N, C-alpha and C positions, 0 to 999 in steps of 0.2 A: 287839304283835309275837309273844305268846305264843304265841298258834294257829299262824301260818305257819312260826313256828321247830318248831315240834312236827311240822308236815306234813312239812320237808326234814328235819330229825333222824331221824323216823320212817323215812323211805326210807333213809337213809344206813345207819342200824341194819341193816334188813332187807338191804341189799345185801351188808352186811359179815357177815352171818350172826348177828347179835347178837338175835335175836329177843326175848327177855326185855328186855332193854333197850327195843329198840322199843315194845314195848307199854306199856311204862312210861310212856314218852315220852307215848303218845298217851292212855292211862287218865288221866294229869293233868288233860286236858281234861274241864272236867264239862259235865253235860249241861245245857240250857238256859239256857247262857251267854248273859248279853246284851252287846251288842258296838258299838260303835260303828262299826266297820270290819271287814274281814277277815271278811264273813260267808259269802265263797266259799271260804277256807280252811276255815272252820268247816266248811260243808258237806262239804267234800273229809273232813277228819278224823274225821267221821261216819260217813262210808263206809270208812274204813281201821278204826275201832271197830268196826263192824258194828251201829251204832244208825240206821244210813239205807242202806237197801239200795241199790244202783246204779239198780234198774228206778222207785224212789221219787224218785231224782234228777232223773227225768223225761228228756226229751228235751233235756237243757242242750246250751246251744253253748258254754259255758264249759269252757276248756282247762285249768283248776286240777281242774275237778271229774273231768274226763274222764281227765286224767293220773293221779290218784288211781285212778279203776278200771282204766284200762289196767294199771298197777302191782299192783295186787291179782289180778288175772288172771295177771301174769307169777309172780307169787309163789306163787299157787295150781298153777301147772303150765300154765294157758292160754296157751302163744307164740302159737300164731295168732289168740286172740282180742285178746291183749296188741296184739301187731304191728298189727294191723286196726284198732284203736282208735288207737293211737300214728300211723299213716299218716293217718286220718282229721282228728287234730288237727292234723298238719303242713298238710294242705289244705285246712283250714278257714281257715286263719290266713296271711293274703298276705306278713307280713314272717315266717312259721316261726314255730315253737316250742322254741327250743333244747331243753330238758330231752326230750322227744319225739324230737325229731332225735337226740339224744346216745343215746338208747335205742336208736333204729334202726339207728345207725351198727355196733352190735357186735351181728351178725347170729346169730352162733354162741355167743354169752353164755348162760349159764343162771343163772336167780337160784339166790343162795345158801338152800337150804331150800324147802320147800314150804309150811309153815305155821306159824303162832304155837304152836299147840297149847295 
């Protein structure tokens, strides 16, 4: 559960403006990690690390990876791109997707900071 924990911890730290803690959290996840499960979270963390470009994730239908990409867009200041992808995530999931719904529920909110530097 180290990889999914790093995913959610990173997002929490970024929202709090704790960019160094966020970066340290995901930098602790090494490349070429051999996993039995949680490979989707691992791909999402690699997007956050910059090791996997969003385009390289392909036309994924996975909400976890798409959510990571949407949040990276938001953190980079691309609010229209983030909202478009968050909306797509919700529409593709018959039962919704609570993280995307929560992000869309606060339309005036801005991400704390724009880069990890």
